[in-house]
C-alpha positions, 0 to 999 in steps of 0.5 A: 531517527528519521527526520519527516518534518516539513513534509506532506504524506497522503496513505490510501488503505487505512481500515482499522488498526491492524491494517498494514497503512495503519503501522505505516501511517503510524510510523509516518506521524511519529517521525514528525509528517503531517499526514493525509489520511482518506476513507472510501465512503461514508460508512468508513468514516467514521472509523477513519475520524476514530484513528486520525484522531490517535494521530495529533494533526492528522486530516480526513478526506473521503477518495473512492479511488475507482472513481476518477472523479473523487481522485481528481476533487480530492487532489485538488482539494489538497493543493488548495490545503498543502501546496505539495505532497511528498509521499503517497502511500497505497495500500490497496486491494480488494477481490471478490471473496468468492473469488479466493474462495473457488478453484482459481480455474473459476475467476470470472470476468467480473472478478478479475475485472475490480481485483484488478481495477482495485489493486492495481489501475488504482495505483496508476490513478493516484500517482498520476494525480500526484506528481504535479503536486511532488514538486519538492527539490527532493521530488517524491516518493511513491509506495504500494504493498505487495506479496510474495504471492505474485512470485508463487501459487498460493492456493486459495490466494487466486486472482490476487496473485495475478493482480499483485504481478500485476501491481509490481509491473507497474510499480517498474513502468511508473519509475521509469515514466515519472523518474524525471521528476525525482519521484520514486516508486516502490512496492513492498513485499510483507509477508503475511500480517494479521489484519481483517483483509488477510481474514478473507484468504482460505487457510490463512491460519496454515500460510501463517504457520507454514511462513513461521517454519519455513522463514530464516528468521524463524518467525511471522513479522509485524505491521511495525516491521512494515511500517520502520520500511515505508518510513524508509523508502519516503526518507532521503535515506533511498532516494538512489531505489525507485522500481524495486518490491522491497521483501519485508516477509523475514526472509521467507522469498529467497526459500526454495523450501 
């Protein structure tokens, strides 16, 4: 049993009860971590607060990860409230819907910029803000969520695949930069999960079917399995692991065809 008592974890990207970030938050909470959940804006505030009530002791803070001023304000509040943080979960990704419908050839300049700003640069921005608070003797753990579309072409995943490739490279560069601070940076590459965000990908149902047929375990994964891996990465059991992409996809990524 992993014990996270006395540790504070911040989770970016909890949108609803079907999101992977929510599954991760539940696992961290069950292990005893003090949870901080962020929400993007006033429109999402009430939904976030409704979720937080299911995690006694958790607190919610507003933060749009594309706004540097809001990131700075958030971490100033966290320093005042908690002094230290131990785990940061970045489960944030976005591209305009049209970019996931047309051929990749027709990716727009603005769509490309938005996908990389929200899905990739935000990891750099929140990690930079978190480093001064990750001062525990055991160090800290930063993790993000990626997908196999970073390495292989997934029809209609388009610019998100390119953004995820950039995200995985960012994990490696951040790991190299802040390893001296005893802070680990890793990515979890999750298989397809039925989330609201995934519904925006054209042909997602076919993706699920193909994944279950080809994966060695002959099934799709559950979000809770990603949560288990995130809890492992947050714990002292993973202190020797950094800069890695860890697959939680029922083995799909090892198959040639």
